[in-house]
Backbone of each chain as nested JSON, in Angstrom:
{
  "chains": [
    {"id": "A", "residues": [
      {"number": 1, "name": "GLU", "atoms": {"N": [3.951, -22.608, 1.982], "CA": [2.598, -22.06, 1.788], "C": [2.735, -20.79, 0.937]}},
      {"number": 2, "name": "THR", "atoms": {"N": [2.067, -20.758, -0.23], "CA": [2.088, -19.565, -1.084], "C": [0.706, -18.934, -1.056]}},
      {"number": 3, "name": "CYS", "atoms": {"N": [0.599, -17.651, -0.786], "CA": [-0.721, -17.02, -0.681], "C": [-0.565, -15.511, -0.807]}},
      {"number": 4, "name": "ILE", "atoms": {"N": [-1.642, -14.764, -0.547], "CA": [-1.637, -13.308, -0.719], "C": [-1.425, -12.646, 0.642]}},
      {"number": 5, "name": "ALA", "atoms": {"N": [-0.494, -11.704, 0.683], "CA": [-0.291, -10.919, 1.918], "C": [-0.909, -9.535, 1.735]}},
      {"number": 6, "name": "SER", "atoms": {"N": [-1.441, -8.998, 2.814], "CA": [-1.941, -7.619, 2.781], "C": [-1.21, -6.833, 3.871]}},
      {"number": 7, "name": "ARG", "atoms": {"N": [-1.511, -5.539, 3.93], "CA": [-0.824, -4.687, 4.916], "C": [-1.861, -4.078, 5.842]}},
      {"number": 8, "name": "TYR", "atoms": {"N": [-1.502, -3.819, 7.057], "CA": [-2.42, -3.068, 7.939], "C": [-1.585, -2.363, 8.977]}},
      {"number": 9, "name": "GLY", "atoms": {"N": [-2.192, -1.415, 9.632], "CA": [-1.41, -0.743, 10.685], "C": [-2.157, 0.447, 11.206]}},
      {"number": 10, "name": "TYR", "atoms": {"N": [-2.273, 0.566, 12.487], "CA": [-2.877, 1.75, 13.116], "C": [-2.139, 1.909, 14.426]}},
      {"number": 11, "name": "SER", "atoms": {"N": [-2.154, 3.074, 14.98], "CA": [-1.381, 3.238, 16.225], "C": [-2.332, 3.225, 17.404]}},
      {"number": 12, "name": "GLY", "atoms": {"N": [-1.875, 2.699, 18.503], "CA": [-2.62, 2.853, 19.748], "C": [-3.609, 1.75, 20.033]}},
      {"number": 13, "name": "GLY", "atoms": {"N": [-4.113, 1.028, 19.011], "CA": [-5.098, -0.028, 19.301], "C": [-4.397, -1.225, 19.928]}},
      {"number": 14, "name": "ARG", "atoms": {"N": [-5.163, -2.281, 20.273], "CA": [-4.593, -3.51, 20.853], "C": [-4.644, -4.615, 19.809]}},
      {"number": 15, "name": "THR", "atoms": {"N": [-3.628, -5.468, 19.743], "CA": [-3.678, -6.634, 18.852], "C": [-4.423, -7.755, 19.587]}},
      {"number": 16, "name": "ALA", "atoms": {"N": [-4.729, -8.847, 18.862], "CA": [-5.473, -9.962, 19.475], "C": [-4.694, -10.567, 20.644]}},
      {"number": 17, "name": "SER", "atoms": {"N": [-3.365, -10.408, 20.622], "CA": [-2.569, -10.989, 21.722], "C": [-2.505, -10.012, 22.902]}},
      {"number": 18, "name": "GLY", "atoms": {"N": [-3.155, -8.842, 22.742], "CA": [-3.212, -7.9, 23.861], "C": [-2.131, -6.845, 23.841]}},
      {"number": 19, "name": "GLU", "atoms": {"N": [-1.249, -6.921, 22.842], "CA": [-0.167, -5.926, 22.74], "C": [-0.699, -4.621, 22.176]}},
      {"number": 20, "name": "ARG", "atoms": {"N": [-0.032, -3.526, 22.504], "CA": [-0.379, -2.239, 21.877], "C": [0.115, -2.303, 20.432]}},
      {"number": 21, "name": "MET", "atoms": {"N": [-0.708, -1.96, 19.467], "CA": [-0.366, -2.046, 18.046], "C": [0.703, -0.996, 17.726]}},
      {"number": 22, "name": "ASN", "atoms": {"N": [1.832, -1.429, 17.15], "CA": [2.865, -0.496, 16.696], "C": [3.164, -0.824, 15.237]}},
      {"number": 23, "name": "PRO", "atoms": {"N": [2.688, 0.018, 14.294], "CA": [2.799, -0.325, 12.879], "C": [4.231, -0.434, 12.372]}},
      {"number": 24, "name": "ASN", "atoms": {"N": [5.206, 0.055, 13.182], "CA": [6.573, 0.06, 12.656], "C": [7.367, -1.205, 12.972]}},
      {"number": 25, "name": "VAL", "atoms": {"N": [6.893, -2.039, 13.916], "CA": [7.696, -3.226, 14.27], "C": [7.352, -4.369, 13.326]}},
      {"number": 26, "name": "MET", "atoms": {"N": [8.246, -5.389, 13.291], "CA": [8.109, -6.479, 12.331], "C": [7.14, -7.543, 12.88]}},
      {"number": 27, "name": "THR", "atoms": {"N": [5.865, -7.228, 12.827], "CA": [4.859, -8.185, 13.318], "C": [3.824, -8.431, 12.232]}},
      {"number": 28, "name": "ALA", "atoms": {"N": [2.937, -9.398, 12.477], "CA": [1.897, -9.708, 11.483], "C": [0.744, -10.455, 12.145]}},
      {"number": 29, "name": "ALA", "atoms": {"N": [-0.374, -10.474, 11.414], "CA": [-1.544, -11.237, 11.87], "C": [-1.667, -12.498, 11.012]}},
      {"number": 30, "name": "HIS", "atoms": {"N": [-2.004, -13.613, 11.648], "CA": [-2.206, -14.883, 10.932], "C": [-3.39, -15.562, 11.6]}},
      {"number": 31, "name": "ARG", "atoms": {"N": [-4.153, -16.37, 10.851], "CA": [-5.387, -16.915, 11.423], "C": [-5.102, -18.028, 12.431]}},
      {"number": 32, "name": "ALA", "atoms": {"N": [-3.949, -18.741, 12.257], "CA": [-3.778, -19.943, 13.064], "C": [-2.445, -20.014, 13.813]}},
      {"number": 33, "name": "ARG", "atoms": {"N": [-1.376, -19.498, 13.224], "CA": [-0.064, -19.683, 13.864], "C": [-0.052, -19.066, 15.254]}},
      {"number": 34, "name": "PRO", "atoms": {"N": [0.634, -19.714, 16.218], "CA": [0.587, -19.242, 17.602], "C": [1.197, -17.848, 17.789]}},
      {"number": 35, "name": "PHE", "atoms": {"N": [0.661, -17.084, 18.739], "CA": [1.251, -15.783, 19.079], "C": [2.701, -16.02, 19.501]}},
      {"number": 36, "name": "GLY", "atoms": {"N": [3.596, -15.134, 19.089], "CA": [4.998, -15.25, 19.483], "C": [5.813, -16.082, 18.508]}},
      {"number": 37, "name": "SER", "atoms": {"N": [5.135, -16.835, 17.623], "CA": [5.922, -17.632, 16.645], "C": [6.421, -16.698, 15.546]}},
      {"number": 38, "name": "HIS", "atoms": {"N": [7.49, -17.109, 14.891], "CA": [8.099, -16.289, 13.839], "C": [7.875, -16.934, 12.478]}},
      {"number": 39, "name": "VAL", "atoms": {"N": [7.65, -16.079, 11.471], "CA": [7.423, -16.556, 10.099], "C": [8.304, -15.728, 9.166]}},
      {"number": 40, "name": "THR", "atoms": {"N": [8.998, -16.393, 8.251], "CA": [9.757, -15.663, 7.226], "C": [8.878, -15.55, 5.993]}},
      {"number": 41, "name": "VAL", "atoms": {"N": [8.674, -14.31, 5.551], "CA": [7.765, -14.021, 4.439], "C": [8.598, -13.525, 3.262]}},
      {"number": 42, "name": "THR", "atoms": {"N": [8.478, -14.161, 2.103], "CA": [9.234, -13.755, 0.913], "C": [8.271, -13.267, -0.153]}},
      {"number": 43, "name": "SER", "atoms": {"N": [8.502, -12.036, -0.66], "CA": [7.619, -11.481, -1.688], "C": [8.014, -12.021, -3.06]}},
      {"number": 44, "name": "HIS", "atoms": {"N": [7.028, -12.509, -3.816], "CA": [7.3, -13.012, -5.163], "C": [7.535, -11.86, -6.136]}},
      {"number": 45, "name": "SER", "atoms": {"N": [7.061, -10.641, -5.802], "CA": [7.265, -9.57, -6.788], "C": [8.596, -8.847, -6.569]}},
      {"number": 46, "name": "THR", "atoms": {"N": [9.07, -8.752, -5.315], "CA": [10.339, -8.041, -5.106], "C": [11.467, -9.005, -4.724]}},
      {"number": 47, "name": "GLY", "atoms": {"N": [11.129, -10.244, -4.325], "CA": [12.169, -11.209, -3.934], "C": [12.718, -10.94, -2.533]}},
      {"number": 48, "name": "ARG", "atoms": {"N": [12.213, -9.877, -1.909], "CA": [12.727, -9.54, -0.573], "C": [12.015, -10.364, 0.504]}},
      {"number": 49, "name": "SER", "atoms": {"N": [12.705, -10.567, 1.623], "CA": [12.13, -11.351, 2.724], "C": [12.138, -10.53, 4.001]}},
      {"number": 50, "name": "VAL", "atoms": {"N": [11.228, -10.884, 4.909], "CA": [11.208, -10.267, 6.233], "C": [10.741, -11.345, 7.209]}},
      {"number": 51, "name": "THR", "atoms": {"N": [11.304, -11.363, 8.412], "CA": [10.841, -12.295, 9.449], "C": [9.985, -11.514, 10.423]}},
      {"number": 52, "name": "VAL", "atoms": {"N": [8.765, -12.006, 10.629], "CA": [7.819, -11.293, 11.485], "C": [7.399, -12.171, 12.662]}},
      {"number": 53, "name": "ARG", "atoms": {"N": [6.97, -11.513, 13.726], "CA": [6.457, -12.217, 14.908], "C": [4.924, -12.115, 14.87]}},
      {"number": 54, "name": "ILE", "atoms": {"N": [4.243, -13.234, 15.026], "CA": [2.767, -13.23, 14.984], "C": [2.238, -12.711, 16.325]}},
      {"number": 55, "name": "ASN", "atoms": {"N": [1.457, -11.582, 16.246], "CA": [0.888, -11.046, 17.497], "C": [-0.579, -10.637, 17.318]}},
      {"number": 56, "name": "ASP", "atoms": {"N": [-1.171, -11.103, 16.209], "CA": [-2.55, -10.686, 15.944], "C": [-3.253, -11.767, 15.127]}},
      {"number": 57, "name": "ARG", "atoms": {"N": [-4.557, -11.705, 15.019], "CA": [-5.343, -12.673, 14.256], "C": [-5.896, -11.979, 13.004]}},
      {"number": 58, "name": "GLY", "atoms": {"N": [-5.89, -12.714, 11.912], "CA": [-6.393, -12.194, 10.622], "C": [-5.455, -12.679, 9.533]}},
      {"number": 59, "name": "PRO", "atoms": {"N": [-5.599, -12.221, 8.271], "CA": [-6.715, -11.448, 7.751], "C": [-7.944, -12.338, 7.534]}},
      {"number": 60, "name": "PHE", "atoms": {"N": [-9.093, -11.696, 7.62], "CA": [-10.34, -12.46, 7.475], "C": [-10.926, -12.21, 6.092]}},
      {"number": 61, "name": "VAL", "atoms": {"N": [-10.072, -12.253, 5.074], "CA": [-10.476, -12.066, 3.674], "C": [-10.052, -13.312, 2.915]}},
      {"number": 62, "name": "LYS", "atoms": {"N": [-10.991, -13.942, 2.198], "CA": [-10.718, -15.198, 1.482], "C": [-9.47, -15.035, 0.626]}},
      {"number": 63, "name": "GLY", "atoms": {"N": [-8.579, -16.023, 0.668], "CA": [-7.415, -16.009, -0.225], "C": [-6.215, -15.299, 0.37]}},
      {"number": 64, "name": "ARG", "atoms": {"N": [-6.42, -14.582, 1.475], "CA": [-5.268, -13.913, 2.085], "C": [-4.817, -14.71, 3.303]}},
      {"number": 65, "name": "CYS", "atoms": {"N": [-3.512, -14.835, 3.476], "CA": [-3.037, -15.697, 4.562], "C": [-2.309, -14.94, 5.654]}},
      {"number": 66, "name": "ILE", "atoms": {"N": [-1.819, -13.701, 5.344], "CA": [-1.086, -12.963, 6.384], "C": [-1.282, -11.473, 6.172]}},
      {"number": 67, "name": "ASP", "atoms": {"N": [-1.392, -10.757, 7.284], "CA": [-1.611, -9.31, 7.255], "C": [-0.374, -8.69, 7.915]}},
      {"number": 68, "name": "LEU", "atoms": {"N": [0.44, -8.016, 7.123], "CA": [1.729, -7.514, 7.618], "C": [1.589, -6.115, 8.199]}},
      {"number": 69, "name": "SER", "atoms": {"N": [2.356, -5.841, 9.232], "CA": [2.386, -4.467, 9.765], "C": [2.971, -3.557, 8.688]}},
      {"number": 70, "name": "THR", "atoms": {"N": [2.7, -2.273, 8.792], "CA": [3.186, -1.297, 7.794], "C": [4.707, -1.427, 7.63]}},
      {"number": 71, "name": "GLY", "atoms": {"N": [5.401, -1.557, 8.775], "CA": [6.87, -1.651, 8.727], "C": [7.33, -2.893, 7.984]}},
      {"number": 72, "name": "ALA", "atoms": {"N": [6.687, -4.036, 8.277], "CA": [7.09, -5.289, 7.611], "C": [6.774, -5.2, 6.114]}},
      {"number": 73, "name": "ALA", "atoms": {"N": [5.615, -4.595, 5.79], "CA": [5.237, -4.468, 4.366], "C": [6.263, -3.604, 3.634]}},
      {"number": 74, "name": "ARG", "atoms": {"N": [6.727, -2.564, 4.309], "CA": [7.71, -1.673, 3.671], "C": [9.011, -2.439, 3.402]}},
      {"number": 75, "name": "GLU", "atoms": {"N": [9.429, -3.298, 4.365], "CA": [10.649, -4.111, 4.17], "C": [10.508, -4.982, 2.914]}},
      {"number": 76, "name": "LEU", "atoms": {"N": [9.264, -5.447, 2.652], "CA": [9.06, -6.344, 1.504], "C": [8.936, -5.568, 0.196]}},
      {"number": 77, "name": "GLY", "atoms": {"N": [8.868, -4.224, 0.328], "CA": [8.686, -3.444, -0.894], "C": [7.215, -3.193, -1.18]}},
      {"number": 78, "name": "MET", "atoms": {"N": [6.361, -3.415, -0.164], "CA": [4.922, -3.153, -0.313], "C": [4.619, -1.777, 0.292]}},
      {"number": 79, "name": "ALA", "atoms": {"N": [5.424, -0.807, -0.065], "CA": [5.295, 0.489, 0.625], "C": [4.028, 1.207, 0.181]}},
      {"number": 80, "name": "GLY", "atoms": {"N": [3.515, 2.029, 1.066], "CA": [2.339, 2.831, 0.744], "C": [2.737, 4.053, -0.054]}},
      {"number": 81, "name": "THR", "atoms": {"N": [4.049, 4.36, -0.032], "CA": [4.518, 5.505, -0.813], "C": [5.763, 5.074, -1.588]}},
      {"number": 82, "name": "THR", "atoms": {"N": [6.077, 5.761, -2.664], "CA": [7.29, 5.447, -3.43], "C": [7.752, 6.694, -4.156]}},
      {"number": 83, "name": "THR", "atoms": {"N": [9.056, 6.791, -4.475], "CA": [9.599, 7.956, -5.182], "C": [9.284, 7.833, -6.663]}},
      {"number": 84, "name": "VAL", "atoms": {"N": [8.777, 8.917, -7.26], "CA": [8.389, 8.881, -8.677], "C": [8.899, 10.127, -9.401]}},
      {"number": 85, "name": "SER", "atoms": {"N": [8.898, 10.08, -10.731], "CA": [9.131, 11.275, -11.55], "C": [7.84, 11.568, -12.283]}},
      {"number": 86, "name": "LEU", "atoms": {"N": [7.521, 12.858, -12.41], "CA": [6.304, 13.268, -13.121], "C": [6.721, 13.959, -14.408]}},
      {"number": 87, "name": "ARG", "atoms": {"N": [6.094, 13.617, -15.507], "CA": [6.342, 14.299, -16.784], "C": [5.042, 14.849, -17.325]}}
    ]},
    {"id": "B", "residues": [
      {"number": 1, "name": "GLU", "atoms": {"N": [10.011, 16.653, -12.386], "CA": [9.734, 16.789, -10.95], "C": [9.859, 15.404, -10.321]}},
      {"number": 2, "name": "THR", "atoms": {"N": [10.727, 15.266, -9.309], "CA": [10.877, 14.002, -8.582], "C": [10.342, 14.188, -7.168]}},
      {"number": 3, "name": "CYS", "atoms": {"N": [9.466, 13.326, -6.723], "CA": [8.861, 13.498, -5.4], "C": [8.251, 12.183, -4.938]}},
      {"number": 4, "name": "ILE", "atoms": {"N": [7.51, 12.217, -3.832], "CA": [6.94, 11.0, -3.242], "C": [5.474, 10.882, -3.661]}},
      {"number": 5, "name": "ALA", "atoms": {"N": [5.097, 9.688, -4.124], "CA": [3.69, 9.423, -4.457], "C": [3.078, 8.569, -3.361]}},
      {"number": 6, "name": "SER", "atoms": {"N": [1.813, 8.8, -3.094], "CA": [1.092, 7.932, -2.158], "C": [-0.128, 7.373, -2.883]}},
      {"number": 7, "name": "ARG", "atoms": {"N": [-0.857, 6.518, -2.174], "CA": [-2.039, 5.87, -2.799], "C": [-3.271, 6.234, -2.008]}},
      {"number": 8, "name": "TYR", "atoms": {"N": [-4.394, 6.309, -2.663], "CA": [-5.65, 6.482, -1.921], "C": [-6.768, 5.915, -2.757]}},
      {"number": 9, "name": "GLY", "atoms": {"N": [-7.891, 5.693, -2.131], "CA": [-9.005, 5.177, -2.94], "C": [-10.154, 4.797, -2.054]}},
      {"number": 10, "name": "TYR", "atoms": {"N": [-11.314, 5.219, -2.379], "CA": [-12.535, 4.816, -1.652], "C": [-13.629, 4.832, -2.691]}},
      {"number": 11, "name": "SER", "atoms": {"N": [-14.69, 4.112, -2.455], "CA": [-15.732, 4.057, -3.488], "C": [-16.858, 4.99, -3.102]}},
      {"number": 12, "name": "GLY", "atoms": {"N": [-17.472, 5.599, -4.08], "CA": [-18.72, 6.305, -3.833], "C": [-18.571, 7.773, -3.476]}},
      {"number": 13, "name": "GLY", "atoms": {"N": [-17.395, 8.193, -2.939], "CA": [-17.286, 9.617, -2.574], "C": [-17.131, 10.461, -3.836]}},
      {"number": 14, "name": "ARG", "atoms": {"N": [-16.992, 11.783, -3.669], "CA": [-16.812, 12.7, -4.808], "C": [-15.375, 13.223, -4.796]}},
      {"number": 15, "name": "THR", "atoms": {"N": [-14.771, 13.368, -5.972], "CA": [-13.438, 13.988, -6.037], "C": [-13.616, 15.509, -6.056]}},
      {"number": 16, "name": "ALA", "atoms": {"N": [-12.522, 16.256, -5.946], "CA": [-12.607, 17.729, -5.936], "C": [-13.181, 18.258, -7.247]}},
      {"number": 17, "name": "SER", "atoms": {"N": [-13.047, 17.477, -8.317], "CA": [-13.593, 17.953, -9.607], "C": [-15.069, 17.586, -9.723]}},
      {"number": 18, "name": "GLY", "atoms": {"N": [-15.601, 16.921, -8.685], "CA": [-17.034, 16.609, -8.679], "C": [-17.379, 15.244, -9.218]}},
      {"number": 19, "name": "GLU", "atoms": {"N": [-16.344, 14.504, -9.66], "CA": [-16.6, 13.151, -10.182], "C": [-16.836, 12.171, -9.051]}},
      {"number": 20, "name": "ARG", "atoms": {"N": [-17.552, 11.097, -9.352], "CA": [-17.703, 10.024, -8.358], "C": [-16.363, 9.293, -8.294]}},
      {"number": 21, "name": "MET", "atoms": {"N": [-15.819, 9.067, -7.103], "CA": [-14.505, 8.433, -6.933], "C": [-14.596, 6.966, -7.359]}},
      {"number": 22, "name": "ASN", "atoms": {"N": [-13.724, 6.559, -8.302], "CA": [-13.662, 5.144, -8.684], "C": [-12.206, 4.717, -8.537]}},
      {"number": 23, "name": "PRO", "atoms": {"N": [-11.888, 3.934, -7.492], "CA": [-10.484, 3.619, -7.201], "C": [-9.792, 2.814, -8.297]}},
      {"number": 24, "name": "ASN", "atoms": {"N": [-10.586, 2.263, -9.239], "CA": [-9.931, 1.393, -10.231], "C": [-9.466, 2.129, -11.474]}},
      {"number": 25, "name": "VAL", "atoms": {"N": [-9.922, 3.37, -11.704], "CA": [-9.516, 4.056, -12.944], "C": [-8.183, 4.771, -12.73]}},
      {"number": 26, "name": "MET", "atoms": {"N": [-7.535, 5.122, -13.859], "CA": [-6.188, 5.702, -13.799], "C": [-6.28, 7.218, -13.543]}},
      {"number": 27, "name": "THR", "atoms": {"N": [-6.575, 7.572, -12.307], "CA": [-6.675, 8.996, -11.966], "C": [-5.758, 9.288, -10.774]}},
      {"number": 28, "name": "ALA", "atoms": {"N": [-5.634, 10.578, -10.453], "CA": [-4.778, 10.964, -9.323], "C": [-5.144, 12.359, -8.841]}},
      {"number": 29, "name": "ALA", "atoms": {"N": [-4.672, 12.651, -7.62], "CA": [-4.86, 13.988, -7.042], "C": [-3.528, 14.728, -7.101]}},
      {"number": 30, "name": "HIS", "atoms": {"N": [-3.581, 16.015, -7.449], "CA": [-2.366, 16.844, -7.475], "C": [-2.759, 18.212, -6.946]}},
      {"number": 31, "name": "ARG", "atoms": {"N": [-1.832, 18.926, -6.313], "CA": [-2.227, 20.184, -5.649], "C": [-2.494, 21.3, -6.66]}},
      {"number": 32, "name": "ALA", "atoms": {"N": [-1.84, 21.233, -7.849], "CA": [-1.913, 22.411, -8.735], "C": [-2.326, 22.083, -10.165]}},
      {"number": 33, "name": "ARG", "atoms": {"N": [-1.908, 20.925, -10.688], "CA": [-2.177, 20.676, -12.113], "C": [-3.686, 20.71, -12.381]}},
      {"number": 34, "name": "PRO", "atoms": {"N": [-4.08, 21.23, -13.563], "CA": [-5.505, 21.395, -13.841], "C": [-6.257, 20.058, -13.928]}},
      {"number": 35, "name": "PHE", "atoms": {"N": [-7.524, 20.051, -13.516], "CA": [-8.386, 18.864, -13.675], "C": [-8.417, 18.523, -15.163]}},
      {"number": 36, "name": "GLY", "atoms": {"N": [-8.375, 17.237, -15.46], "CA": [-8.437, 16.794, -16.861], "C": [-7.067, 16.689, -17.509]}},
      {"number": 37, "name": "SER", "atoms": {"N": [-6.052, 17.284, -16.883], "CA": [-4.701, 17.173, -17.495], "C": [-4.159, 15.774, -17.204]}},
      {"number": 38, "name": "HIS", "atoms": {"N": [-3.234, 15.319, -18.065], "CA": [-2.642, 13.991, -17.897], "C": [-1.193, 14.11, -17.445]}},
      {"number": 39, "name": "VAL", "atoms": {"N": [-0.778, 13.179, -16.593], "CA": [0.596, 13.161, -16.065], "C": [1.133, 11.731, -16.186]}},
      {"number": 40, "name": "THR", "atoms": {"N": [2.343, 11.575, -16.706], "CA": [2.97, 10.243, -16.725], "C": [3.842, 10.13, -15.477]}},
      {"number": 41, "name": "VAL", "atoms": {"N": [3.584, 9.079, -14.696], "CA": [4.251, 8.882, -13.409], "C": [5.137, 7.645, -13.521]}},
      {"number": 42, "name": "THR", "atoms": {"N": [6.43, 7.78, -13.249], "CA": [7.359, 6.647, -13.325], "C": [7.888, 6.33, -11.933]}},
      {"number": 43, "name": "SER", "atoms": {"N": [7.749, 5.057, -11.498], "CA": [8.228, 4.664, -10.179], "C": [9.727, 4.395, -10.225]}},
      {"number": 44, "name": "HIS", "atoms": {"N": [10.461, 5.0, -9.29], "CA": [11.913, 4.756, -9.228], "C": [12.199, 3.36, -8.677]}},
      {"number": 45, "name": "SER", "atoms": {"N": [11.248, 2.761, -7.935], "CA": [11.597, 1.447, -7.36], "C": [11.254, 0.314, -8.32]}},
      {"number": 46, "name": "THR", "atoms": {"N": [10.199, 0.463, -9.151], "CA": [9.871, -0.643, -10.055], "C": [10.179, -0.292, -11.513]}},
      {"number": 47, "name": "GLY", "atoms": {"N": [10.391, 1.003, -11.814], "CA": [10.689, 1.409, -13.188], "C": [9.442, 1.449, -14.063]}},
      {"number": 48, "name": "ARG", "atoms": {"N": [8.299, 1.097, -13.467], "CA": [7.068, 1.073, -14.265], "C": [6.451, 2.468, -14.344]}},
      {"number": 49, "name": "SER", "atoms": {"N": [5.682, 2.714, -15.417], "CA": [5.043, 4.023, -15.598], "C": [3.55, 3.842, -15.767]}},
      {"number": 50, "name": "VAL", "atoms": {"N": [2.81, 4.902, -15.433], "CA": [1.367, 4.911, -15.676], "C": [0.99, 6.353, -16.008]}},
      {"number": 51, "name": "THR", "atoms": {"N": [0.043, 6.54, -16.934], "CA": [-0.441, 7.895, -17.236], "C": [-1.793, 8.061, -16.559]}},
      {"number": 52, "name": "VAL", "atoms": {"N": [-1.904, 9.113, -15.765], "CA": [-3.129, 9.332, -14.992], "C": [-3.77, 10.658, -15.365]}},
      {"number": 53, "name": "ARG", "atoms": {"N": [-5.071, 10.736, -15.133], "CA": [-5.806, 11.985, -15.378], "C": [-6.037, 12.631, -14.002]}},
      {"number": 54, "name": "ILE", "atoms": {"N": [-5.732, 13.929, -13.881], "CA": [-5.914, 14.614, -12.591], "C": [-7.395, 14.959, -12.424]}},
      {"number": 55, "name": "ASN", "atoms": {"N": [-8.002, 14.439, -11.334], "CA": [-9.437, 14.75, -11.087], "C": [-9.685, 15.064, -9.614]}},
      {"number": 56, "name": "ASP", "atoms": {"N": [-8.583, 15.307, -8.857], "CA": [-8.767, 15.546, -7.425], "C": [-7.637, 16.438, -6.922]}},
      {"number": 57, "name": "ARG", "atoms": {"N": [-7.778, 16.978, -5.755], "CA": [-6.762, 17.847, -5.168], "C": [-6.103, 17.122, -3.985]}},
      {"number": 58, "name": "GLY", "atoms": {"N": [-4.805, 17.301, -3.85], "CA": [-4.029, 16.664, -2.775], "C": [-2.729, 16.166, -3.377]}},
      {"number": 59, "name": "PRO", "atoms": {"N": [-1.901, 15.393, -2.641], "CA": [-1.981, 15.131, -1.203], "C": [-1.551, 16.36, -0.394]}},
      {"number": 60, "name": "PHE", "atoms": {"N": [-2.104, 16.453, 0.797], "CA": [-1.781, 17.608, 1.644], "C": [-0.809, 17.189, 2.729]}},
      {"number": 61, "name": "VAL", "atoms": {"N": [0.215, 16.428, 2.344], "CA": [1.258, 15.945, 3.265], "C": [2.581, 16.441, 2.725]}},
      {"number": 62, "name": "LYS", "atoms": {"N": [3.361, 17.134, 3.551], "CA": [4.638, 17.728, 3.116], "C": [5.483, 16.68, 2.403]}},
      {"number": 63, "name": "GLY", "atoms": {"N": [6.07, 17.038, 1.266], "CA": [7.003, 16.119, 0.594], "C": [6.312, 15.205, -0.396]}},
      {"number": 64, "name": "ARG", "atoms": {"N": [4.985, 15.15, -0.368], "CA": [4.294, 14.277, -1.331], "C": [3.716, 15.144, -2.446]}},
      {"number": 65, "name": "CYS", "atoms": {"N": [3.813, 14.675, -3.667], "CA": [3.378, 15.522, -4.785], "C": [2.181, 14.981, -5.527]}},
      {"number": 66, "name": "ILE", "atoms": {"N": [1.908, 13.657, -5.385], "CA": [0.765, 13.091, -6.119], "C": [0.177, 11.93, -5.328]}},
      {"number": 67, "name": "ASP", "atoms": {"N": [-1.142, 11.824, -5.369], "CA": [-1.865, 10.781, -4.649], "C": [-2.551, 9.927, -5.713]}},
      {"number": 68, "name": "LEU", "atoms": {"N": [-2.098, 8.712, -5.905], "CA": [-2.57, 7.867, -7.004], "C": [-3.778, 7.035, -6.582]}},
      {"number": 69, "name": "SER", "atoms": {"N": [-4.709, 6.843, -7.515], "CA": [-5.835, 5.939, -7.232], "C": [-5.259, 4.536, -7.013]}},
      {"number": 70, "name": "THR", "atoms": {"N": [-6.04, 3.695, -6.352], "CA": [-5.584, 2.323, -6.062], "C": [-5.158, 1.623, -7.357]}},
      {"number": 71, "name": "GLY", "atoms": {"N": [-5.968, 1.803, -8.41], "CA": [-5.674, 1.152, -9.694], "C": [-4.35, 1.623, -10.277]}},
      {"number": 72, "name": "ALA", "atoms": {"N": [-4.131, 2.952, -10.245], "CA": [-2.878, 3.5, -10.802], "C": [-1.688, 3.022, -9.963]}},
      {"number": 73, "name": "ALA", "atoms": {"N": [-1.88, 2.993, -8.633], "CA": [-0.783, 2.55, -7.753], "C": [-0.418, 1.097, -8.057]}},
      {"number": 74, "name": "ARG", "atoms": {"N": [-1.452, 0.298, -8.313], "CA": [-1.205, -1.123, -8.608], "C": [-0.397, -1.246, -9.895]}},
      {"number": 75, "name": "GLU", "atoms": {"N": [-0.729, -0.426, -10.933], "CA": [0.014, -0.444, -12.194], "C": [1.497, -0.153, -11.949]}},
      {"number": 76, "name": "LEU", "atoms": {"N": [1.772, 0.718, -10.957], "CA": [3.17, 1.102, -10.689], "C": [3.881, 0.051, -9.829]}},
      {"number": 77, "name": "GLY", "atoms": {"N": [3.098, -0.922, -9.328], "CA": [3.728, -1.9, -8.451], "C": [3.628, -1.476, -6.992]}},
      {"number": 78, "name": "MET", "atoms": {"N": [2.736, -0.516, -6.692], "CA": [2.522, -0.088, -5.305], "C": [1.272, -0.789, -4.772]}},
      {"number": 79, "name": "ALA", "atoms": {"N": [1.202, -2.075, -4.959], "CA": [-0.034, -2.788, -4.619], "C": [-0.199, -2.889, -3.115]}},
      {"number": 80, "name": "GLY", "atoms": {"N": [-1.42, -2.965, -2.67], "CA": [-1.721, -3.125, -1.245], "C": [-1.584, -4.578, -0.85]}},
      {"number": 81, "name": "THR", "atoms": {"N": [-1.57, -5.473, -1.862], "CA": [-1.386, -6.889, -1.554], "C": [-0.333, -7.449, -2.5]}},
      {"number": 82, "name": "THR", "atoms": {"N": [0.311, -8.546, -2.138], "CA": [1.303, -9.176, -3.007], "C": [1.384, -10.659, -2.678]}},
      {"number": 83, "name": "THR", "atoms": {"N": [1.81, -11.492, -3.65], "CA": [1.919, -12.932, -3.431], "C": [3.21, -13.221, -2.674]}},
      {"number": 84, "name": "VAL", "atoms": {"N": [3.116, -14.034, -1.636], "CA": [4.29, -14.331, -0.807], "C": [4.376, -15.824, -0.531]}},
      {"number": 85, "name": "SER", "atoms": {"N": [5.549, -16.282, -0.092], "CA": [5.706, -17.629, 0.454], "C": [5.993, -17.478, 1.938]}},
      {"number": 86, "name": "LEU", "atoms": {"N": [5.42, -18.402, 2.738], "CA": [5.655, -18.378, 4.189], "C": [6.483, -19.595, 4.547]}},
      {"number": 87, "name": "ARG", "atoms": {"N": [7.53, -19.44, 5.364], "CA": [8.317, -20.568, 5.874], "C": [8.322, -20.525, 7.399]}}
    ]}
  ]
}
């Protein structure tokens, strides 16, 4: 299955499976795959892979198939921050 | 100057320079550089560069030197979404 992944993460809330949301662990939201199942996600732009455990439902945006925790997104190279040089 | 860049973007608000915030244009926030000045930002992880116009103040997080609009971040390869394969 090839599709668009997005990132999400907040601390303290509950996931659809009832777990406390921890943005740093390797988890993700998927609309259909069972809670507790594992999915290996490979980024087409960085070639990196991460295996995540499904513990939430989503994303509810057309064309997107998985919503990665901040930590999992960072493993794939989808970081919210990056080192740069300014000229 | 080598430092950490982050991303931000919302529609409709005002930047510190008084402009309407448009997340798709090549702009950025910096703590000191003058509004209207241009900065070329090169990502160490993707090697890509983007030239942005400073129209906002920030980021106010230790260690971060520039806050890129969503559009500029995407140019650098700091996208919020990416194409993946699931197995």
